[in-house]
C-alpha positions in Angstrom: 66.2 70.8 126.6 62.8 72.3 127.2 62.0 74.5 130.2 58.8 74.4 132.2 57.2 77.1 134.4 55.6 76.2 137.7 53.7 78.1 140.3 53.5 77.2 143.9 49.9 76.9 145.1 50.9 77.8 148.7 53.3 80.8 148.4 52.6 81.7 144.7 56.3 81.5 143.8 56.8 81.1 140.0 59.9 79.4 138.9 61.4 77.7 135.8 62.9 74.3 135.5 64.9 72.8 132.6 63.8 69.1 132.3 63.9 66.4 129.7 60.5 65.7 128.2 60.5 62.3 129.8 61.1 63.6 133.3 58.2 63.6 135.8 56.8 67.0 136.6 58.0 68.7 139.7 55.6 68.3 142.7 57.1 70.5 145.4 58.1 74.2 145.5 61.9 74.7 146.0 61.1 77.6 148.3 58.4 76.4 150.7 57.9 72.7 149.7 54.2 73.4 148.9 52.4 71.8 146.0 53.1 73.2 142.5 51.1 73.4 139.3 52.8 73.4 135.9 51.9 76.5 133.9 51.0 76.4 130.2 54.0 77.6 128.2 54.3 79.4 125.0 56.7 76.9 123.5 60.4 77.1 123.0 62.1 80.0 121.3 63.8 79.7 117.9 67.5 79.1 118.0 69.5 80.0 114.9 72.7 78.1 114.3 75.2 78.2 111.5 75.9 81.0 109.1 72.5 82.6 109.7 69.4 82.9 107.7 70.0 86.6 106.9 73.2 85.9 105.1 71.9 82.9 103.1 68.3 83.8 102.4 67.3 87.4 102.9 70.4 89.5 102.3 70.1 91.7 99.3 72.3 90.6 96.5 75.0 93.0 95.4 74.1 95.0 92.4 76.1 94.4 89.2 78.7 96.9 88.4 77.8 99.3 85.6 79.4 98.3 82.4 81.7 100.4 80.3 80.0 100.9 76.9 83.4 101.1 75.2 84.5 97.8 76.7 83.6 94.4 75.6 83.6 93.1 79.2 79.9 93.9 80.0 78.2 91.7 82.6 75.6 89.2 81.5 72.3 90.8 81.0 73.7 94.1 79.8 71.1 96.2 78.1 73.5 98.5 76.2 73.8 98.3 72.5 77.4 98.0 71.5 
């Protein structure tokens, strides 16, 4: 649910209200009952849910273990000549 910032035109009290986008704007200050003006907001913040973008998108992949030249169990992409 988005939040909206308001400023009272009478007492200059600034407050935040969580409202549905379809709700009518607040018209009275909760402190002095004076008229209020809705301030221009910076938008909503990003909320990350789930396993996280770092884990799935940006985390460095683990480096392959060095192979043993004497062994035939080299990882794929091994550059050693056996």
